[in-house]
C-alpha positions as CSV (number, residue, x, y, z in Angstrom):
1,M,-28.7,-64.1,-32.3
2,S,-27.4,-61.0,-34.1
3,A,-23.9,-60.9,-35.5
4,S,-21.2,-59.1,-33.6
5,A,-20.8,-55.4,-34.6
6,L,-17.8,-54.8,-32.3
7,S,-15.7,-57.1,-30.3
8,V,-12.9,-56.2,-27.8
9,R,-10.7,-59.0,-26.4
10,N,-8.3,-58.7,-23.5
11,M,-7.5,-55.0,-24.2
12,V,-4.7,-53.4,-22.3
13,V,-4.1,-49.7,-22.3
14,A,-1.2,-48.2,-20.2
15,F,-0.2,-44.6,-19.7
16,D,3.4,-44.7,-18.4
17,D,3.1,-46.9,-15.4
18,F,-0.6,-46.6,-15.0
19,L,-2.8,-49.4,-16.2
20,A,-5.9,-47.7,-17.5
21,L,-7.4,-50.9,-19.1
22,D,-6.4,-54.3,-17.7
23,G,-7.6,-57.1,-20.0
24,V,-11.0,-55.7,-20.9
25,S,-13.4,-57.7,-23.2
26,I,-16.8,-56.7,-24.5
27,D,-19.0,-57.9,-27.3
28,V,-21.6,-55.6,-28.9
29,R,-24.2,-57.1,-31.2
30,E,-25.4,-55.5,-34.5
31,G,-28.3,-53.0,-33.9
32,E,-27.8,-53.2,-30.1
33,S,-27.5,-50.2,-27.7
34,F,-24.8,-51.2,-25.3
35,G,-23.9,-49.3,-22.2
36,I,-20.6,-48.9,-20.3
37,V,-20.9,-47.6,-16.7
38,G,-18.6,-47.0,-13.8
39,E,-17.3,-44.3,-11.5
40,S,-14.8,-41.7,-12.7
41,G,-11.5,-43.3,-13.4
42,S,-13.0,-46.7,-14.1
43,G,-11.6,-46.8,-17.7
44,K,-14.9,-46.5,-19.6
45,S,-14.0,-43.4,-21.6
46,T,-10.5,-44.8,-22.2
47,L,-12.1,-48.0,-23.7
48,L,-14.2,-45.9,-26.0
49,R,-11.2,-43.8,-27.1
50,A,-9.2,-46.9,-27.7
51,V,-11.9,-48.3,-30.0
52,A,-12.0,-45.0,-31.9
53,G,-8.2,-45.0,-32.3
54,L,-7.7,-41.9,-30.1
55,N,-5.7,-44.0,-27.6
56,S,-3.3,-46.8,-28.5
57,F,-3.7,-50.2,-26.9
58,E,-0.7,-52.3,-25.9
59,S,-2.2,-55.7,-26.4
60,G,-5.5,-57.5,-27.0
61,S,-7.7,-57.3,-30.1
62,L,-10.4,-55.1,-31.6
63,T,-12.7,-56.3,-34.3
64,V,-15.3,-54.0,-36.0
65,A,-17.6,-55.3,-38.7
66,G,-15.4,-58.3,-39.2
67,Q,-12.2,-56.2,-39.6
68,S,-9.3,-56.4,-37.1
69,Y,-7.5,-53.3,-35.8
70,K,-4.3,-52.9,-33.8
71,G,-2.9,-50.0,-31.8
72,Q,-4.1,-46.6,-33.0
73,K,-4.1,-47.1,-36.8
74,R,-7.5,-46.8,-38.4
75,S,-8.5,-46.9,-42.1
76,K,-10.7,-44.4,-43.8
77,E,-13.3,-47.2,-44.1
78,F,-13.3,-47.5,-40.3
79,Y,-14.5,-43.9,-39.9
80,R,-17.3,-44.6,-42.5
81,T,-18.5,-47.3,-40.1
82,V,-17.7,-45.9,-36.7
83,Q,-18.2,-42.3,-35.5
84,M,-18.0,-40.8,-32.1
85,V,-19.9,-38.1,-30.2
86,F,-17.9,-36.5,-27.4
87,Q,-19.0,-35.3,-24.0
88,D,-18.2,-31.6,-24.4
89,P,-20.0,-29.9,-27.2
90,Y,-17.9,-26.8,-26.5
91,G,-14.6,-28.6,-27.1
92,S,-15.5,-30.8,-30.0
93,L,-16.5,-28.1,-32.5
94,H,-13.9,-25.8,-34.1
95,P,-14.7,-22.3,-32.9
96,R,-13.6,-20.6,-36.2
97,Q,-15.6,-22.8,-38.5
98,T,-19.2,-22.4,-39.5
99,V,-21.6,-25.2,-39.1
100,D,-21.5,-25.6,-42.9
101,R,-17.7,-26.1,-42.8
102,L,-17.9,-28.5,-39.8
103,L,-20.3,-30.7,-41.7
104,L,-18.6,-30.3,-45.1
105,E,-15.2,-31.5,-43.8
106,P,-16.0,-35.2,-43.3
107,L,-17.9,-35.3,-46.6
108,A,-14.9,-33.9,-48.4
109,I,-12.5,-36.3,-46.7
110,H,-14.6,-39.3,-47.8
111,G,-15.2,-38.0,-51.3
112,F,-19.0,-37.3,-51.2
113,T,-20.2,-34.9,-53.9
114,D,-23.9,-34.4,-53.0
115,V,-22.8,-32.2,-50.1
116,D,-25.7,-29.6,-50.1
117,V,-28.3,-32.4,-49.9
118,R,-26.5,-34.2,-47.2
119,I,-25.9,-31.1,-45.0
120,A,-29.5,-30.0,-45.3
121,R,-30.7,-33.5,-44.4
122,A,-28.3,-33.8,-41.5
123,L,-29.5,-30.5,-40.0
124,D,-33.1,-31.5,-40.5
125,E,-32.5,-34.8,-38.8
126,V,-31.2,-33.2,-35.6
127,G,-34.0,-30.7,-35.5
128,L,-32.1,-27.6,-36.7
129,G,-33.2,-25.9,-39.9
130,S,-31.0,-24.5,-42.7
131,G,-30.9,-21.2,-40.8
132,F,-28.1,-22.7,-38.6
133,R,-25.9,-23.6,-41.6
134,F,-23.7,-20.5,-41.6
135,R,-23.6,-19.8,-37.9
136,Y,-20.4,-20.3,-35.8
137,S,-20.4,-22.6,-32.8
138,H,-20.1,-19.7,-30.3
139,Q,-23.5,-18.5,-31.6
140,L,-25.2,-21.8,-30.5
141,S,-26.4,-23.0,-27.2
142,G,-24.9,-26.2,-25.6
143,G,-27.8,-28.3,-26.8
144,Q,-27.6,-26.9,-30.3
145,R,-23.8,-27.6,-30.4
146,Q,-24.4,-31.2,-29.4
147,R,-27.0,-31.5,-32.1
148,I,-24.4,-30.3,-34.6
149,A,-21.9,-32.8,-33.2
150,I,-24.5,-35.6,-33.7
151,A,-25.2,-34.3,-37.2
152,R,-21.5,-34.4,-38.0
153,A,-21.3,-38.0,-36.7
154,L,-24.3,-39.1,-38.7
155,I,-23.5,-37.4,-42.0
156,L,-21.2,-40.2,-43.1
157,E,-24.0,-42.8,-42.5
158,P,-22.0,-44.9,-40.0
159,K,-23.2,-48.2,-38.6
160,I,-21.8,-47.7,-35.1
161,L,-22.0,-44.6,-32.9
162,L,-19.7,-44.3,-29.9
163,L,-21.2,-41.9,-27.3
164,D,-19.0,-40.6,-24.6
165,E,-21.4,-39.1,-21.9
166,P,-23.2,-37.2,-24.7
167,T,-25.6,-35.3,-22.3
168,S,-23.6,-34.9,-19.1
169,A,-22.4,-31.3,-20.0
170,L,-26.0,-30.2,-20.8
171,D,-28.8,-28.8,-18.6
172,A,-31.2,-31.4,-17.4
173,S,-34.0,-30.0,-19.5
174,I,-32.0,-30.4,-22.7
175,Q,-30.6,-33.9,-21.8
176,A,-33.9,-35.7,-22.5
177,E,-34.2,-33.9,-25.9
178,I,-30.8,-35.1,-27.0
179,L,-31.4,-38.7,-25.7
180,N,-34.7,-38.8,-27.6
181,L,-33.0,-37.5,-30.8
182,L,-30.3,-40.2,-30.5
183,E,-32.9,-42.9,-29.9
184,Q,-34.9,-41.8,-33.0
185,A,-31.7,-41.8,-35.1
186,R,-30.9,-45.3,-33.9
187,R,-34.3,-46.6,-34.9
188,D,-34.4,-44.7,-38.3
189,R,-30.9,-45.9,-39.3
190,D,-30.7,-49.2,-37.5
191,L,-27.6,-48.1,-35.7
192,T,-25.5,-49.8,-33.1
193,F,-24.7,-47.7,-30.0
194,V,-21.9,-48.0,-27.5
195,M,-22.7,-45.5,-24.8
196,V,-20.5,-44.5,-21.8
197,S,-22.1,-42.8,-18.8
198,H,-21.7,-42.6,-15.1
199,D,-25.5,-42.3,-14.9
200,L,-27.3,-45.6,-14.6
201,G,-30.6,-43.9,-15.2
202,V,-29.5,-42.7,-18.7
203,I,-28.0,-46.1,-19.5
204,S,-31.1,-48.1,-18.4
205,H,-33.3,-45.7,-20.5
206,M,-31.1,-46.0,-23.7
207,C,-29.5,-49.4,-23.6
208,E,-30.4,-53.1,-23.6
209,R,-27.2,-54.5,-22.0
210,L,-24.4,-52.9,-20.0
211,T,-20.9,-53.6,-18.8
212,V,-19.9,-52.4,-15.4
213,M,-16.3,-51.3,-15.1
214,R,-14.1,-50.6,-12.1
215,K,-10.4,-49.7,-12.0
216,G,-9.8,-50.6,-15.6
217,E,-11.5,-54.0,-15.4
218,V,-14.9,-55.4,-16.3
219,V,-16.9,-56.2,-13.1
220,E,-19.8,-57.9,-15.0
221,T,-22.0,-57.6,-18.0
222,V,-25.8,-57.7,-17.5
223,S,-29.0,-56.9,-19.3
224,V,-30.9,-53.8,-18.3
225,E,-33.8,-56.0,-17.5
226,A,-31.7,-58.0,-15.0
227,L,-30.4,-54.8,-13.5
228,E,-33.9,-53.5,-12.9
229,K,-34.9,-56.8,-11.3
230,R,-31.7,-56.7,-9.1
231,E,-30.5,-59.9,-10.8
232,F,-26.7,-59.3,-10.8
233,S,-23.9,-61.0,-9.1
234,E,-21.4,-58.3,-8.0
235,D,-21.7,-56.2,-4.8
236,Y,-20.0,-53.3,-6.7
237,T,-22.9,-53.2,-9.2
238,R,-25.3,-53.1,-6.3
239,A,-23.4,-50.2,-4.7
240,L,-23.3,-48.3,-8.1
241,L,-27.1,-48.8,-8.4
242,V,-27.8,-47.6,-4.9
243,A,-25.5,-44.5,-5.4
244,S,-27.3,-43.7,-8.7
245,E,-30.7,-44.0,-7.2
246,G,-29.8,-41.8,-4.3
247,F,-29.4,-38.9,-6.7
248,R,-32.5,-39.6,-8.8
249,R,-35.2,-37.0,-8.9
250,D,-38.8,-38.3,-8.8
């Protein structure tokens, strides 16, 4: 049994009077690829943002690599361990910064000195050559931007990657490339993934276990193997699976 990389216990997130997360608990093992699925508004992205420190949480606990965190406060060490890739590659990159500057910023914040080597290696790892280094994000396609976003997340050599629908804003033809790139990075670096998606097909391709969420609560947590064999206990999971398969192209 692997050690726990990330543990959330009874997490509550409220926005004014709206309860976005209502006592959510998940455990992610080291080296695991863990999925979080549910319809829009189920709380899955809120959970990821609360782990990342982008949302505060009112109560409950978060433990990452043995370290406990409260509310929104995160240490510099946290961001060496945990990085996030967002859904929208157009919104997550600064339009007035070159790729070089985008990749240099996290290295400078964390005091790395071998920046040229690291930037070249990061670009190479995501399948973009050094020719992309001095381009601006508006000169890149959506798929190229998401590759840069992944390079920026990987450049600090984190242990855990939080992935918030990393391919849903991309063309179907590009989605598989980005998923394969992420899968290769996970194997090469022995990363732990926590991946949010509304697409059960993507989750069952990428993940070993998944939590199903609905209205800010965990419905159930099952292995992908059990999901494929229809070995789950909740009707909502069945309905989600049927809806997902209804839109799947052969």
